[in-house]
Residue, then its C-alpha position, 0 to 999 in steps of 0.5 A: m499499500d502507498l501512503d502518499r495514495v491513501e494521505n491523496l485519498v484523505k485529503l480529497f475525501g475530507s475537502s469533500r461533501a461526502r459522506e462515505l468513499t471506500v476504494e479496493a484495490e491489490g492487497w489493500h482498502i480503505s473506508l472512509r465516513r463521517e457521521a451526518v449531522p442534523a442540521v434542521a430539529p424535528p418538529v415541535n408542535g408542527r413546527v420545523g426549527h433548527l435545534s438551537s430555537l427548542l434550546v433558547d426562550p423566543g424572548t431572549v433571540e440572540p443576534e445572529t451568528s455563523t460558525v466556522t468550522a473543521p473541513l476535515v479531521g485532524i490538528f488545529r493550526q492557528g495562522n501567523g498571529g491567530i485569530e483573537v476575539g474581537d478580529l474581523i474577519q472578510a469572507g475567502d480569509t484564512v483562519g487557520g489550517i488543519e493538519s492531517m497526515k503531516i499535510l496542512s490544509p488551510v481553513l477559510c472564512e466562509a463569511s464575514g463577520q466579527v470574532l464573538e467565540i474561539l472554540i478551539e486552541d492551537g494544536h488541539p485534535v479536531d473533527y470533520g465539521q467541528p465548531l472552530f470559531v463564532l462570528t456575529p455578522l458584520s453591518e453595512a457599515t462595519a463592513e465598508e470600514a473593515e474592507e478599507 
């Protein structure tokens, strides 16, 4: 079995949205699976909603937030300088990396926002889809300031 081939398969699987990958060749077999994470809560009183709506009193709803999640399994590595609470992040910014099989893959932010909470420390293991950062959306005025 060729270790480079296995590393490439793991990297390919980690960057895809596939839930399962199985490859068989002469004398070896590899099977990769990731567990499904429910995006929507089961119906409550006839309504379908997000899991957070089941846990939060509707009278105390906080501003909408988004999360930056791990795109693959590995060890989280902060970028130069790291990210701190209060930092402004633009969509497409690299917020760190995940080392898997000695390959460092970047973690990109999908939405602009201000860092509200940091959920991971440098050097700690992460699972696929694990939240790393919580962001609060930028107002239009704040987004314009951040771009300047």
